[in-house]
C-alpha positions as CSV (number, residue, x, y, z in Angstrom):
1,M,73.6,12.7,65.3
2,E,74.0,14.5,62.1
3,L,74.2,11.2,60.0
4,E,70.7,10.2,61.6
5,L,69.2,13.6,60.7
6,K,70.5,13.2,57.0
7,L,68.8,9.8,56.9
8,E,65.7,10.9,58.4
9,S,65.8,14.0,56.2
10,R,66.4,11.8,53.0
11,L,63.7,9.3,54.2
12,S,61.3,12.2,54.4
13,A,62.1,13.5,51.0
14,Y,61.7,10.1,49.4
15,V,58.2,9.7,51.2
16,A,57.1,13.2,50.0
17,L,58.1,12.3,46.4
18,T,56.4,8.9,46.5
19,V,53.3,10.6,47.9
20,V,53.2,13.1,45.1
21,I,53.8,10.7,42.3
22,I,51.2,8.1,43.7
23,S,48.5,10.9,44.4
24,V,49.0,12.3,40.9
25,F,48.7,8.9,39.4
26,M,45.7,8.1,41.5
27,A,43.9,11.4,40.5
28,F,44.6,10.7,36.9
29,C,43.4,7.2,37.2
30,K,40.1,8.4,39.1
31,L,39.3,10.9,36.3
32,K,39.7,8.0,33.7
33,D,37.6,5.6,35.8
34,E,34.9,8.2,36.4
35,N,34.5,8.7,32.5
36,L,34.5,5.0,32.3
37,V,31.5,4.5,34.7
38,D,29.7,7.1,32.7
39,G,30.3,5.2,29.7
40,M,29.3,2.0,31.5
41,T,26.0,3.8,32.5
42,H,25.1,5.0,29.0
43,N,25.9,1.5,27.6
44,D,23.8,-0.3,30.4
45,V,20.9,2.2,29.5
46,K,21.3,1.5,25.9
47,A,21.2,-2.2,26.4
48,V,18.1,-2.0,28.6
49,D,16.3,0.1,26.0
50,A,17.3,-2.4,23.1
51,W,16.0,-5.2,25.2
52,N,12.8,-3.3,25.8
53,E,12.3,-2.6,22.1
54,Y,13.0,-6.3,21.3
55,H,10.5,-7.5,23.9
56,S,7.9,-5.0,22.4
57,E,8.6,-6.5,18.8
58,R,8.0,-9.8,20.4
59,I,4.7,-8.9,21.7
60,K,3.8,-7.5,18.3
61,L,4.9,-10.8,16.9
62,Q,2.8,-12.8,19.2
63,V,-0.3,-10.5,18.6
64,D,0.2,-11.1,14.8
65,E,0.6,-14.9,15.1
66,N,-2.7,-14.9,17.4
67,G,-4.5,-12.8,14.8
68,I,-3.6,-15.4,12.1
69,E,-5.0,-18.3,14.2
70,S,-8.1,-16.2,15.0
71,L,-8.7,-15.4,11.4
72,K,-8.2,-19.2,10.4
73,A,-10.4,-20.2,13.0
74,L,-13.0,-17.7,11.9
75,L,-12.7,-18.9,8.4
76,G,-13.2,-22.4,9.5
77,I,-16.1,-21.7,11.7
78,S,-18.2,-19.1,9.8
79,G,-17.3,-19.4,6.3
80,A,-16.6,-15.8,6.3
81,A,-15.5,-14.0,3.1
82,A,-12.3,-15.7,2.2
83,G,-10.9,-12.9,0.1
84,G,-10.6,-10.2,2.9
85,T,-9.6,-12.7,5.5
86,T,-6.8,-14.3,3.4
87,T,-5.6,-10.8,2.6
88,E,-5.4,-10.0,6.1
89,I,-3.6,-13.2,6.9
90,A,-1.0,-12.4,4.1
91,R,-0.5,-8.9,5.7
92,L,0.0,-10.4,9.0
93,I,2.4,-13.0,7.7
94,Q,4.4,-10.2,6.0
95,N,4.4,-8.3,9.3
96,I,5.7,-11.3,11.2
97,A,8.6,-11.6,8.8
98,I,9.4,-7.9,9.2
99,T,9.0,-8.2,12.9
100,Q,11.5,-11.0,13.1
101,K,14.1,-9.2,11.3
102,Q,13.8,-6.4,13.5
103,M,13.9,-8.6,16.6
104,I,17.1,-10.2,15.3
105,G,18.7,-6.6,14.9
106,L,17.6,-5.4,18.2
107,Q,18.8,-8.6,19.9
108,D,22.4,-8.1,18.2
109,E,22.4,-4.4,19.3
110,A,21.5,-5.3,22.9
111,R,24.1,-8.0,23.0
112,G,26.6,-5.5,21.6
113,Y,25.9,-3.0,24.2
114,E,26.4,-5.9,26.8
115,A,29.7,-7.0,25.5
116,T,30.9,-3.3,25.5
117,Y,29.7,-3.0,29.1
118,A,31.7,-6.2,30.1
119,G,34.8,-4.9,28.6
120,M,34.4,-1.7,30.4
121,E,33.5,-3.4,33.6
122,S,36.8,-5.3,33.3
123,R,38.9,-2.0,33.0
124,H,36.9,-0.5,35.9
125,I,38.0,-3.6,38.1
126,Q,41.6,-2.8,37.0
127,F,41.1,0.8,38.1
128,D,39.6,-0.5,41.4
129,M,42.8,-2.6,41.9
130,T,45.0,0.4,41.2
131,D,43.2,2.5,43.8
132,A,43.5,-0.2,46.3
133,L,47.2,-0.9,45.8
134,C,48.0,2.8,45.6
135,S,46.1,3.6,48.8
136,L,48.0,0.8,50.4
137,A,51.3,2.3,49.3
138,L,50.3,5.7,50.7
139,A,49.6,4.1,54.0
140,L,53.0,2.3,54.0
141,A,54.8,5.4,53.0
142,A,53.1,7.5,55.9
143,V,54.0,4.8,58.4
144,A,57.6,4.6,56.9
145,A,57.9,8.3,57.5
146,L,56.4,8.1,61.1
147,A,58.6,5.1,62.2
148,S,61.6,6.2,60.2
149,Y,61.8,2.8,58.7
150,L,63.0,2.4,55.2
151,P,61.9,-1.3,54.4
152,L,58.3,0.2,54.7
153,L,59.1,2.7,52.0
154,F,60.3,-0.1,49.8
155,A,57.1,-2.1,50.4
156,A,55.2,1.1,49.5
157,W,57.1,1.5,46.4
158,A,56.5,-2.2,45.4
159,S,52.8,-1.9,46.2
160,S,52.7,1.5,44.1
161,G,54.7,0.0,41.2
162,F,52.2,-2.9,41.0
163,G,49.2,-0.7,41.2
164,M,50.5,1.6,38.7
165,L,51.4,-1.3,36.1
166,I,47.5,-2.2,36.6
167,G,46.4,1.5,36.2
168,I,48.5,1.7,33.0
169,C,47.0,-1.5,31.6
170,A,43.5,-0.1,32.5
171,I,44.4,3.1,30.7
172,E,45.6,1.5,27.6
173,D,42.9,-1.1,27.7
174,W,45.2,-4.1,28.0
175,N,43.7,-7.0,29.7
176,F,45.7,-7.7,32.9
177,H,43.9,-9.0,35.8
178,P,45.8,-10.7,38.5
179,E,43.2,-13.3,39.5
180,F,44.2,-13.4,43.2
181,L,43.7,-9.7,43.5
182,V,40.3,-10.0,41.7
183,R,39.3,-12.7,44.3
184,I,40.5,-10.6,47.1
185,L,38.8,-7.4,46.1
186,S,35.6,-8.9,44.8
């Protein structure tokens, strides 16, 4: 009887320690993940803004191109004063060149934000996997304590160890994605 109580007491202590370690790690990962999600939102907004500016520049480009075509047609039809019209055409051509350069810069900027977002999303998935595996470990540890069944505690340790490995990789921005887990959790 005394031996049984010692084993049960030791198991309870291991479960308690396991729960504390996993809970602290999950809380830390949750904070890091929330900051990451804030950054993802910021990058997403910046990407949308850059694409909106790009499309605005594209509309300006099309307006200038249409203006050139209209002025050329006007020159051909009415024989309008060529000096002022050709000057306006030259100005529009110069505007087009400037707009095209701005569009390239905006496109690169938007793609940069999208690439940053994709990298952050990859880390976010790692934090999700960490959360899932550590939650599973907490459930296994609880059942191990209730059933006084040591092998369930070992399973909890294995699950939390794998979850913590993925969490550390997410914290350090190491690209570690077990594909089978990504498929299961996606």
